[in-house]
N, C-alpha and C positions, 0 to 999 in steps of 0.2 A: 848252562850250569845250574845246578840246584841251589836255591838260596837256603843253605843249612850249614851249621857248624857243629862239630863234634870234638870235644877235648877231654881226655882223661886228666883230671886234676891230680890224682894220685891213685895207685892201685896196688893192692897186696894185703898181707896179713895185718899191717898197721892201720890200714884205712883205705876206703874206696869211695870215689865220687866221680861221676862223669857229667860234664856240662854239655847240653844239647840246645841249640837254637834252631827251630824249624817251625814252619807254619805260623810265624808271627809270635811264637811262644818261646820263652826261656825256661828250661827246666833242668833239674838235677836228677840223675839216677843214683840214689844212695847218698849218705852224708856221714861218712866215717871220720876218724880223727877228732879234733876239737873244733868248736865253732870258730875260734880264732884262726886255726889253720885253714879251715874251709874258706872263710872270708878273705884271708890273705891269698890263697890260691886263686880265687875268683878275681881279686884285684890285680894279680899278676898277669892275668890274661885279658884285662880290661873290662871286666864285668862287675857291676855293682850288685851286691846281694839283694838289694831292694828291687832290682829289675826281674827277679825270679818270679815266675807265675806259679810254680809248683815244684815239689820234691816227690819223687816216686821211690819207694823202698822195695828192694828185692826180697829181703828177709831180715830177721831181727838180730842177727849176730852183731856184736859190738863194733866190728870193723866196718859195718854198714850203717849204723844208727847213732854212734856215740856223740855226734855233734848236735843232735836234734833238740835235746832239752835246753841247752844253753842258747842255741840259735833262736828257739821259740820265745825266749825272754826278751829278745831285742827286735825280732823280725816276724811279721805275721805272714809266713809263707805256708800255704796249704800243703799238708803232708799226706800223700795217698799211700795206703798200706792195707794189706790183707788182715782180716780180723785176728787170725791165729798168731800172726807176727806182732800185732799191736798189743796182744796180751802181755808181752814182756814189760810194758809200761805200767801195768797194774801195781798199785801200791805207792806210786810216786806222788800221787795227790798234787800233780802239777797242772794247775788250771790253764796256764798259757799254752803248754804243750797240747793238752786235750782239746783246746779250742782250735788248734791248727790241724788236728787229725781228721782225715777223711777215710773212714774205715769201710772195707768191703768184705762181705761174707763170701764163703766159698774159696776156690783156688784160682779164680780168674775174674777179670772185670774189663770193662771198656768205658772210657770217658773222653771228652773232648775239651781241650784247653785252647781257646782262640781257634786257629785253623789247624790244630794238631790233634789227631786222634791217637789216643794211647790205649793199647790193648795189652793187658797182662795175661801171661800164660804160665802154667805150672812147670817147674823144673825139679828134678830129683836131687835133694840135698838134705843133710841131717840137721834140719832146723824145724821149728814149729810149722812153717810153711815157706815156700820159696817160689818166686816167679821171675820170669824174664819179661822184657818189654819190647813190643813192636810199635813203632811210631810212624804214622802215615800222614802225609799232607799232599795237597794238590798244587801243582805249579804248571802253568801253561797247558792246562787240560790233561796233564799226566799225573798219575798218582805215584809218589815216591815214598818208599818205606826204608826205615833204618831200624836196627834192633840192638839191644844190649842183653846179653845173657852170660852170667858168671856163676860160680859156685854150683856146679852141676856134676854129679858123679858119672853120668853117662848121657849120651845123646838120645833123646826120645823121638818118636814119630811126631809128637806135638811140637817139639822144638824145630824139627826139620820143616814142618809145615809152615811155621811162622817165620822162619829165617829164609825160606827158599827164594822168595822174590825180592829180597832186600838189596838196595843199592849199596849200603854200608852196614857192617856188622862189627860189634865188639863182642868177642868170645873169650872164654877162659882157656889159658894154656898154662896150667898150674905147675905141673911137675914133670921132670924127666924120670921115667920109670926106673932106670938104673941108679940115678942119684938118690931117689927115694929109698930104694931097696937097700943100698949100701950106706945110707946116711945115718945121722945120730939119733933119729927119732925112735922111741920105744915101739915094739912090735905092734901093739894095739893101735897106736896112732897111725902107723904106716898102713895098716889094714883099713882104717877108717878113711884115710885120704884116698887110697886106691880103690875103695869100694864103690858100689853103684850109687850111693848117696853121699859121696865125698867130693872130690875135685877132678876136673878133666885133665888128663895127661897130654903132653905134647903130641904123642902119637894119635890119640883120639881126636884132638883138635885139628891135626893135620888132615885126617880123613874128612872131617866135616868141612874144613876150609876148601879142600879140593872140590867137594860137592857144590859148595856155594859158588866157587869160581866158575865151574861148569854151568851153573844156573844163571850166571850173569852178574854176580856181586862184583863191585868195582873197588871197594875199599874194605880192608879187614884190620882190626886192631886186636892184638893178643894181650889179655889182661889177667890180673890176679896171679902173677907169677910168684912162686914160692922163693923166698930168699935162701932157704936152706937146701931146697931140692930142685933147683932149676937155675939156668943162666939165660939172660936175654938172647945170647947168640945161639944157644941150643934150641930154644923155642922158635926163634926166627928161622933158622936153617931147616929145621924139620918141617915146618909149615910151608916155607917157600919151596922146598923140594916137591911137595905135593901139588903145588900150583904150577911150578915150572914156567912162569912167565916173567921175564926180566922187567917188564913194564908195569907189573901189577903193584898196586899201592898197599904194602904190608907194613904196619907199624907195631911197635911193642911198647905197652904202657910201662911207666916207672913208678916205684914206690914213693919217691920223694921229689918228683918234679912233674910238671904238666907236659903232656904230649898231644899234639893236634893230630887227629885223623883227617878231618876236613875243616879247612879254615874259611870256607865260603868262596874259594877261588877255583875249586875243582871242576873239571868238565864232566858233564853227565854222560 
């Protein structure tokens, strides 16, 4: 069994953060909501915020970064972020936040935290810049990879390449196409969400999940579900139908509660 843990602390338009422990490192992917909410969510799963080795940011939208400024005033956790995303902090004149930032030029990077190699790869989203993360570590002579990618309007070849050999994956299943089309959002917002730089639909997520399953992925979590344009049951059922394996580990992240994908007890 791989010695790793993956837990969605919360996921959706109000805020996003995923805790991962692997390769001897404890990290977060994104830090939305408030610092208080983030620390409370970590405490609820038995993790001290001061045990974090790093935070990796996918992009600069507030539901992914809103906890960073207040968190930096109390905790010195390195924050890894693409330059174009980091530009959102210009004008804050916040020395403590700036001291924590680890900024990378371009739209990809790779770094190592303890025994965990973290690779950022570009994803298509309507932000200054957006990336997903592939995390790799070695255990018993075998390389194990996990990945997190949300906020992506469509699935690119670069995404498929980075997700293809992953043991566990957190992917976006944002909206049901029919609910979005018939829902309360204005036309322009509907087009933005459904567009190639918006958010991934249940149907597109299901296609990708089926491909990952065929490639050997053992665990998938569906994340960033819309409260207005999706239901957990719709997302789960559409993706599960594409996998068609009653033994497969498929989870759905929640907006206001933590959900474990891997708690350290899963078989490899």
